[in-house]
Structure formats: structure tokens, C-alpha cells
C-alpha positions as CSV (number, residue, x, y, z in Angstrom):
1,M,-6.9,3.6,16.6
2,E,-4.5,6.2,16.9
3,T,-1.6,5.1,20.1
4,A,-0.4,7.5,22.6
5,G,3.2,6.4,22.0
6,F,3.3,8.2,19.0
7,P,1.0,11.0,18.6
8,I,0.0,12.7,15.5
9,P,1.1,16.9,15.2
10,E,-2.7,18.3,15.8
11,A,-2.4,20.5,12.8
12,E,-2.5,17.7,11.5
13,R,-5.5,16.1,12.7
14,H,-7.8,17.0,10.3
15,W,-6.3,15.4,7.4
16,V,-7.0,12.2,9.7
17,E,-10.7,13.5,10.1
18,A,-11.4,14.1,6.4
19,A,-10.4,10.4,5.5
20,E,-12.3,9.7,8.6
21,R,-15.1,11.2,7.3
22,L,-14.9,8.9,3.7
23,A,-14.3,5.7,5.0
24,P,-17.8,4.2,5.8
25,E,-18.5,4.9,2.4
26,F,-15.2,3.5,0.8
27,A,-16.5,0.2,3.0
28,A,-20.2,0.2,2.1
29,R,-18.5,-0.2,-1.4
30,A,-15.7,-2.7,-0.8
31,A,-17.5,-6.2,-1.4
32,E,-19.2,-4.7,-4.7
33,H,-15.5,-3.9,-5.8
34,D,-14.4,-6.9,-4.8
35,E,-17.2,-9.1,-6.3
36,R,-17.0,-7.6,-9.6
37,A,-12.1,-7.0,-8.9
38,T,-13.6,-3.1,-10.4
39,L,-10.9,0.1,-9.8
40,P,-13.2,2.0,-6.9
41,I,-12.1,5.0,-8.8
42,E,-14.8,6.9,-6.8
43,N,-12.9,6.5,-3.3
44,L,-9.8,7.8,-5.4
45,R,-11.8,11.0,-6.3
46,A,-12.8,11.2,-3.1
47,L,-9.3,11.3,-1.7
48,H,-8.2,13.8,-4.1
49,A,-10.8,15.8,-3.3
50,A,-10.3,15.9,0.3
51,G,-6.5,16.8,-0.6
52,L,-4.5,14.4,0.1
53,D,-3.3,13.4,-2.6
54,L,-1.6,17.1,-2.4
55,A,-0.7,17.0,1.6
56,V,1.9,14.6,0.8
57,L,3.9,16.6,-1.5
58,P,6.9,19.8,0.0
59,A,4.9,23.1,0.8
60,A,7.5,24.2,-1.8
61,H,5.1,22.0,-4.2
62,G,2.1,23.2,-3.2
63,G,1.4,20.8,-1.1
64,A,0.9,20.4,3.5
65,D,4.2,18.2,4.2
66,L,2.2,15.7,5.7
67,S,4.2,13.7,8.3
68,Y,4.8,10.0,7.9
69,L,3.0,9.4,11.3
70,A,-0.2,11.8,9.7
71,L,0.3,9.5,6.6
72,G,0.1,6.3,8.2
73,E,-2.5,6.5,10.7
74,I,-4.7,7.7,7.0
75,L,-3.1,4.7,5.2
76,G,-4.5,2.7,8.5
77,V,-8.1,4.1,8.2
78,V,-8.7,4.0,4.2
79,A,-7.2,0.4,4.2
80,K,-9.1,-0.5,7.4
81,A,-12.7,0.1,5.0
82,C,-11.0,-1.0,1.7
83,P,-7.5,-2.2,1.3
84,S,-7.5,-2.3,-2.1
85,T,-8.5,1.7,-2.5
86,A,-5.5,2.3,-0.2
87,C,-2.9,0.0,-2.2
88,V,-3.9,2.1,-5.4
89,W,-3.7,5.2,-3.6
90,M,-0.2,4.5,-1.8
91,M,1.4,3.5,-5.2
92,H,0.1,6.2,-6.6
93,L,1.4,8.7,-3.9
94,G,4.8,7.0,-3.7
95,A,5.2,7.4,-7.8
96,A,4.0,10.8,-7.6
97,A,6.1,12.3,-4.8
98,T,9.2,10.1,-5.9
99,L,9.1,11.9,-9.1
100,V,8.4,14.7,-7.7
101,R,11.2,15.0,-4.7
102,Y,14.1,13.6,-7.2
103,G,13.0,15.2,-10.2
104,N,14.7,18.2,-11.9
105,P,13.3,21.7,-10.7
106,A,11.2,21.5,-14.0
107,A,9.8,18.2,-13.6
108,A,9.2,18.4,-10.2
109,A,7.1,21.4,-11.1
110,F,5.7,19.6,-13.6
111,Y,4.2,16.5,-11.9
112,A,3.2,18.6,-8.9
113,A,0.8,20.2,-10.9
114,E,-0.3,17.2,-12.4
115,L,-0.8,15.5,-9.1
116,A,-3.2,18.6,-8.4
117,A,-5.3,18.7,-11.4
118,G,-6.1,15.5,-10.4
119,R,-3.8,13.7,-12.7
120,R,-3.4,9.8,-11.7
121,F,0.3,8.0,-11.4
122,A,1.2,4.1,-11.1
123,N,4.3,2.8,-9.7
124,A,5.6,0.6,-12.7
125,L,8.7,-1.4,-11.0
126,S,8.7,-4.9,-11.1
127,E,9.2,-7.1,-13.4
128,P,8.2,-10.7,-14.3
129,S,11.3,-12.2,-13.5
130,G,12.5,-10.0,-11.3
131,G,11.0,-11.4,-8.2
132,N,11.2,-9.0,-5.2
133,L,14.2,-7.1,-6.8
134,F,11.6,-4.3,-8.0
135,L,14.5,-1.7,-7.0
136,F,17.3,-3.3,-9.3
137,P,16.0,-3.5,-12.5
138,L,17.2,-6.5,-15.5
139,Q,16.0,-4.9,-18.4
140,E,18.1,-2.4,-20.0
141,A,17.3,0.7,-22.2
142,V,18.7,1.4,-24.7
143,P,20.6,5.2,-25.6
144,A,18.2,7.3,-27.9
145,G,17.8,10.8,-29.2
146,G,16.1,13.0,-25.9
147,G,17.2,9.8,-23.5
148,H,17.1,6.1,-23.9
149,R,14.0,3.2,-25.0
150,L,12.8,0.7,-23.6
151,D,11.3,-3.0,-24.4
152,G,9.9,-5.2,-21.5
153,A,7.6,-5.2,-19.1
154,K,6.6,-4.5,-15.4
155,R,4.3,-6.8,-13.3
156,F,1.4,-5.6,-10.7
157,V,1.3,-2.2,-11.5
158,S,-1.7,-1.4,-9.5
159,G,-4.8,1.2,-10.6
160,C,-2.4,1.7,-14.2
161,E,-5.6,1.3,-16.1
162,I,-6.3,4.9,-15.1
163,A,-2.9,6.1,-14.8
164,D,-1.5,8.9,-17.0
165,H,1.9,8.6,-15.6
166,F,4.3,5.9,-14.5
167,L,6.9,5.3,-12.5
168,V,9.6,3.2,-15.0
169,N,12.9,1.7,-13.8
170,A,15.5,0.2,-15.8
171,Q,18.8,-0.3,-16.0
172,V,20.9,2.2,-17.9
173,G,24.7,2.4,-17.7
174,G,24.6,-0.6,-15.4
175,E,22.8,1.4,-12.9
176,P,18.9,1.2,-11.9
177,A,17.4,4.4,-13.0
178,F,14.3,6.2,-12.5
179,F,11.9,7.6,-14.8
180,G,8.6,9.8,-15.3
181,V,7.0,7.8,-18.3
182,P,3.9,9.6,-19.7
183,R,0.6,7.1,-21.2
184,D,1.0,6.9,-24.8
185,D,0.6,3.8,-27.1
186,S,4.3,3.1,-26.1
187,V,2.4,2.0,-23.4
188,R,0.4,-1.5,-23.3
189,L,-1.6,-2.8,-20.4
190,V,-2.3,-6.9,-20.8
191,P,-5.4,-7.5,-19.0
192,I,-4.5,-10.6,-16.7
193,W,-5.7,-9.6,-13.1
194,D,-7.8,-12.1,-11.8
195,A,-6.5,-12.2,-8.2
196,M,-7.6,-14.3,-5.0
197,G,-7.8,-11.0,-2.8
198,M,-7.2,-7.3,-3.4
199,R,-9.1,-7.8,-6.3
200,A,-10.2,-3.8,-6.7
201,T,-6.1,-2.9,-7.3
202,R,-6.7,-4.2,-10.8
203,S,-3.1,-4.5,-10.7
204,Q,-2.2,-5.7,-14.4
205,L,1.0,-6.3,-16.4
206,V,2.5,-3.7,-17.7
207,E,3.9,-4.0,-21.6
208,L,6.4,-1.1,-22.8
209,D,7.4,-1.3,-26.4
210,G,10.3,1.1,-27.5
211,A,9.2,3.3,-24.5
212,L,11.2,7.0,-24.3
213,L,13.0,7.4,-20.7
214,R,13.0,10.8,-21.7
215,A,16.4,12.7,-19.5
216,E,14.6,14.9,-18.5
217,N,12.1,12.8,-16.2
218,R,15.0,11.4,-15.0
219,C,15.3,11.2,-11.0
220,T,18.3,11.7,-9.6
221,G,19.8,11.3,-5.7
222,I,17.5,8.4,-4.9
223,G,19.8,6.9,-1.6
224,R,19.2,3.7,-1.1
225,T,18.4,4.3,2.7
226,D,15.5,7.5,1.6
227,P,12.2,7.3,3.5
228,N,9.8,6.5,0.8
229,I,6.0,6.3,0.6
230,I,5.6,2.8,-0.7
231,A,8.2,1.2,1.9
232,L,6.8,2.8,5.1
233,G,3.1,2.4,3.6
234,L,3.1,-1.4,2.9
235,P,2.5,-2.6,6.6
236,W,-0.5,-0.1,7.1
237,L,-2.1,-2.3,4.7
238,S,-1.7,-5.4,6.6
239,V,-2.5,-3.4,9.8
240,G,-6.0,-2.0,7.9
241,V,-7.4,-5.6,6.9
242,A,-6.2,-7.2,10.6
243,E,-8.1,-4.4,12.4
244,A,-11.4,-4.5,9.6
245,A,-11.0,-8.7,10.5
246,L,-10.8,-8.5,14.3
247,D,-14.2,-5.8,14.0
248,A,-15.9,-8.3,12.0
249,T,-15.3,-11.1,13.9
250,V,-16.2,-9.3,17.2
251,A,-19.6,-7.8,15.4
252,H,-20.0,-11.8,14.3
253,A,-19.2,-13.6,17.7
254,R,-22.0,-10.5,19.6
255,S,-24.6,-11.3,17.1
256,R,-24.7,-15.3,17.2
257,T,-25.3,-17.8,19.9
258,I,-25.6,-21.3,19.5
259,P,-28.9,-22.9,18.7
260,T,-29.1,-25.9,20.9
261,T,-28.1,-24.2,23.5
262,G,-28.9,-20.4,23.2
263,Q,-25.5,-19.1,24.5
264,A,-24.0,-16.3,23.1
265,I,-20.2,-16.8,20.5
266,A,-19.1,-14.2,22.4
267,E,-19.2,-16.2,26.0
268,L,-17.3,-18.9,24.2
269,Q,-13.7,-19.3,26.3
270,W,-12.0,-19.9,23.3
271,V,-13.5,-17.1,21.4
272,E,-12.8,-14.8,24.3
273,F,-9.2,-15.8,24.4
274,G,-8.7,-15.8,20.8
275,V,-9.8,-12.1,20.5
276,A,-7.9,-10.7,23.2
277,Q,-4.6,-12.3,21.5
278,A,-6.2,-10.7,18.1
279,H,-6.9,-7.6,19.9
280,V,-3.0,-8.0,20.9
281,R,-0.9,-8.5,17.9
282,A,-3.2,-6.1,15.7
283,L,-1.9,-3.3,18.7
284,S,1.3,-4.4,18.3
285,A,1.7,-4.4,14.7
286,R,-0.2,-0.9,14.5
287,L,3.1,0.1,16.9
288,L,5.5,-1.1,14.7
289,A,4.4,0.0,12.1
290,Q,4.2,3.5,13.7
291,R,7.5,3.6,14.9
292,A,8.7,3.2,11.4
293,M,7.3,6.0,10.6
294,W,8.0,8.2,13.8
295,L,11.7,7.1,12.6
296,A,11.2,8.2,9.3
297,D,9.6,11.9,10.4
298,R,13.2,11.8,12.0
299,R,15.2,11.2,9.1
300,D,16.6,8.4,11.2
301,A,18.5,5.9,8.8
302,G,17.0,3.3,10.2
303,A,13.3,4.0,9.5
304,L,13.7,1.4,6.8
305,N,14.8,-1.5,8.7
306,A,11.7,-0.6,11.3
307,A,9.1,-0.6,7.8
308,V,11.0,-4.4,6.9
309,E,10.2,-5.6,10.8
310,A,7.0,-3.7,10.6
311,K,5.6,-5.2,7.1
312,L,6.7,-8.6,8.1
313,H,4.8,-8.6,11.9
314,A,1.5,-6.6,10.3
315,N,1.5,-9.0,7.4
316,E,1.2,-12.3,9.4
317,V,-0.7,-10.8,12.0
318,A,-3.2,-10.5,9.1
319,K,-2.9,-13.8,8.4
320,Q,-3.9,-15.0,12.1
321,V,-6.6,-12.0,13.0
322,A,-8.5,-13.0,9.9
323,E,-8.2,-16.7,10.0
324,L,-9.4,-16.2,13.8
325,A,-12.9,-14.1,11.8
326,L,-12.9,-18.0,9.9
327,K,-13.0,-19.7,13.0
328,V,-15.6,-18.0,14.8
329,G,-17.4,-17.3,11.9
330,G,-17.9,-20.9,10.9
331,G,-19.9,-22.0,8.1
332,S,-22.1,-18.9,7.3
333,G,-18.6,-17.2,7.8
334,Y,-17.4,-18.7,4.5
335,L,-20.0,-17.7,2.9
336,R,-18.9,-15.4,-0.1
337,T,-21.6,-13.0,1.5
338,S,-19.8,-12.5,4.4
339,P,-17.0,-9.9,5.1
340,L,-15.0,-12.5,7.2
341,Q,-13.9,-14.8,4.0
342,R,-13.2,-11.0,2.0
343,H,-10.7,-10.3,4.9
344,F,-9.1,-13.7,4.7
345,R,-8.2,-13.1,1.1
346,D,-7.6,-10.5,1.5
347,A,-5.2,-10.9,4.4
348,Q,-2.3,-13.3,2.3
349,A,-1.6,-10.4,-0.1
350,G,0.1,-8.5,2.2
351,A,3.3,-11.4,2.6
352,L,3.1,-11.6,-1.0
353,M,4.0,-8.4,-2.0
354,A,7.4,-7.1,-2.6
355,F,9.2,-7.6,-0.1
356,S,7.7,-10.5,0.5
357,A,7.7,-12.2,4.2
358,E,10.8,-14.3,3.3
359,V,12.8,-11.9,1.9
360,C,11.9,-9.7,5.2
361,Q,13.0,-12.1,7.5
362,G,16.4,-13.4,5.3
363,A,17.6,-9.1,5.6
364,I,16.7,-8.8,8.9
365,G,17.9,-12.5,9.9
366,N,20.8,-11.5,7.9
367,R,20.8,-8.0,9.7
368,L,21.1,-9.4,13.2
369,L,23.8,-12.5,12.4
370,S,25.9,-10.5,10.8
371,G,26.7,-8.2,13.6
372,P,28.0,-4.7,13.8
């Protein structure tokens, strides 16, 4: 549902259309992956086969220099069909793009080739005791031959079970440092994931037992205000969930009647009012998310602030729309066979993902109250 204020470049529309062709299959498998908490590997492979993995890279590394606006639209399409797929894919792209963009020439070329070959990447930054401070690790790596070694753990590593490479951070010389780490015997997965929603991300705990952080795989030149796929992409997960919940609500209301009166649920005024409000909220969430992407495409320094604003709003909208879905669905919407309850569970995840809703509120409020 692209809005007129932020049009996607016409030359990139075919990428969005490729995602739209895949989305019905993703949606058809979403309930089963949720029920079994299984990774949607076939969906991830389909995105790669469509060229969407490589598209985000610079042309110098075989990519298509895909705009953030187009990427956001694609993430929204995928998230509406299966938010777990969108989450794993976004983390995969974010890790790979960081290693290519900020790696030395040899490392960048290597990781770009790995992405092109279908290798999987995972974002392993969040520490068990670090809360939302995933960009500021507490765990310290110690000097070792060829780089540094890290003993520690990273949590909520989406898609880690199929990852070939991890983006890992650690304290090095008192400063945060980011490295590409291959999957080897020093990387161990702890199967703790049994979540309420977004179950198919399988975001396990990853333990690092003397993992070698090679100097040649270290990222350099990362700026705190640099646009990045994950920070900018997170709002789109909630946008997709909100739009899916709204569509499911409308479909349910249109198909059901009140047994005692024969009146269609869609004709009830409170349902009309609720759907109208949900529509406007979902549209506003999409517009804020598009605004952040538009700013990022222009390398505007305010892009990340805009992304925080977009995430906060989209997280809340997803929960509000999903709550309406359950209300309209009634008892039948509460059953596990209904997509309404799945959208409700998935909607809770966004506000918990770093930066959490509370951290976003704090950052926005502090920025406004501190003044220029």
C-alpha cells in the first residue's frame, strides 16, 4: 500500500512486485510456521532466488543500490504475509550489508560474494545483561593472535540456526567494535526460544567460547548516525502486522452475522468506527516509516531519529489494531485456528524489540525537552 507522498523510484518497482508475487505463499505458510515454531527457510530461499538479498548492496559489490524507500515497501509486504520471515530476513540483510559497507576491501568483497552465493548471516549483538544497549557491548574481547578472542553470549539471534556468518560486537580497547565471525566450533546455540509471538524467528541464545574476532574482519568507520537496515527496517515489521490484522478484521466482519438478528457484524457502528480508526492509524504508521526511509535515502542526519519515532508509533498501532481484531472476532477470534489471535501475539513483539517502546519514548522526550 504505497502512499502518494513517498513514491518508489519507477526503476525499482520490479523489486517490490517480486516480493508481492511471493507474499501469498508466505502468508499461506505463516500459521504452520507459527504453530511449530519452525524457521521459514523456503521463504528466505525464495527471497534470495528473486535477487532481493543482493539488491540491497552497492552496485560496486554486485548489488542494485536499492533505495531505503523500496526496501521499506518490500519489508512491509513480507511482514504483512509473515512477520517472522521479514524479521529474520531483515536481520540477515542488516548483518551482511554492515560487513560489506564497513569492511576492508578484501573482507567486503568476500562477504558480498557469500551473500550472492546464498550464505546466511545473523545479527548477534544483544547481550543477556545489556538490555537495549546492543550497540554498546559490555563483554570485552582479549587480544589474541590474529585479532581478539571473545567469551560471552548474544541473545535473540534471529535465524541463527541456519547462519554461516555472524555480525558480533565486543569491547575492544574500551570501544565498541564489530566483527564478522564464521560459524565454527566456538559458536554454540542454546535452544531456549519458545516465544508467544514471532515464533518462527527462532531467535536462540548464542554462546561464544573463545571465538576469534579476526582483525581483517573488523568493521571500521561506523558512524552513530549512519542509516542502517535494521534500525530503519524495524518499524516495517509492525506496519505489516497492523495491516494484516486490519485486513483480517475486515474479512471477519464481512463474513459474520449476529445469529439472533441476522445483522452483519460489518454494519455495527462500533465496528465501523473501530475499523476507520484502525485504518487511519495504520496509514499514519506507514507514512512515518516511509518518511524515515525518505530521509535515509537523502543521507539526512535526522533519519535515525525519524526511525525511532516511526518504530514507537508503529509498535503501538500494531497492538491497537490487533486488539480490535480480537474484539471484533469475539470467541472465534480467540481460537488458535483463527489468524486474529496470531496477529495479536505477533503485534506484541515490536514494542519489546530494541529499541523498546520505553527507550524510544525516552529518546524522543529527551531530545524535545533538552532543546537546541
